[in-house]
C-alpha positions as CSV (number, residue, x, y, z in Angstrom):
1,M,221.5,195.1,184.7
2,D,225.1,194.1,185.7
3,L,224.9,197.3,187.7
4,L,221.9,196.8,189.4
5,A,222.7,193.3,190.3
6,H,225.7,194.4,191.8
7,H,223.5,196.8,194.2
8,I,220.6,194.7,195.0
9,D,218.4,196.4,197.2
10,R,220.1,199.7,197.0
11,T,218.6,202.8,195.2
12,L,221.1,203.9,192.3
13,S,220.4,207.4,191.6
14,Y,220.3,208.7,187.7
15,E,223.5,210.1,188.1
16,E,225.2,206.9,189.6
17,I,223.6,204.9,186.5
18,E,224.8,207.5,183.9
19,D,228.4,207.6,185.3
20,A,228.5,203.7,185.4
21,I,227.2,203.3,181.8
22,W,227.9,206.3,179.9
23,P,230.8,208.4,181.5
24,Y,230.6,211.0,179.1
25,E,228.2,214.2,179.5
26,G,224.8,214.1,177.8
27,M,223.1,211.0,178.8
28,S,219.5,211.9,179.7
29,Q,217.3,210.4,182.4
30,D,215.0,209.5,179.5
31,A,217.6,207.3,178.1
32,I,218.1,205.8,181.4
33,R,214.4,205.0,181.5
34,S,214.2,203.3,178.2
35,L,217.3,201.0,178.9
36,V,215.4,200.2,182.3
37,R,212.2,199.3,180.1
38,G,214.1,197.0,178.2
39,V,215.7,195.1,181.2
40,R,212.2,195.0,182.7
41,K,210.7,193.3,180.0
42,K,213.2,190.4,180.7
43,L,212.4,190.2,184.2
44,P,209.6,189.3,186.5
45,D,207.1,192.2,187.5
46,D,208.1,194.6,190.3
47,A,211.9,193.2,189.9
48,I,213.0,196.9,189.4
49,E,211.2,199.7,191.5
50,N,211.1,203.3,190.2
51,V,212.0,205.3,193.2
52,S,210.4,208.5,192.0
53,G,212.9,211.1,191.6
54,V,215.9,209.5,192.7
55,G,216.7,206.2,190.5
56,Y,216.1,202.5,190.5
57,R,216.3,199.6,192.9
58,L,216.6,196.0,192.1
59,H,214.8,193.6,194.5
60,P,216.4,190.1,195.1
61,L,214.9,187.6,192.6
62,E,213.3,184.2,193.9
63,V,214.9,181.2,192.5
């Protein structure tokens, strides 16, 4: 979540996310999807956009 929050409205690729949270080889896109799914449960609907085949983007949250 911290990674996405520091890059609001920018699409982060699976590779960028992997490098930031797991600098070792072997984290799969499925593992990243699982982590994002958990974060999505805590945020408003559509806060995190899945950019097909690329990665994820966090939209600014209204307060």
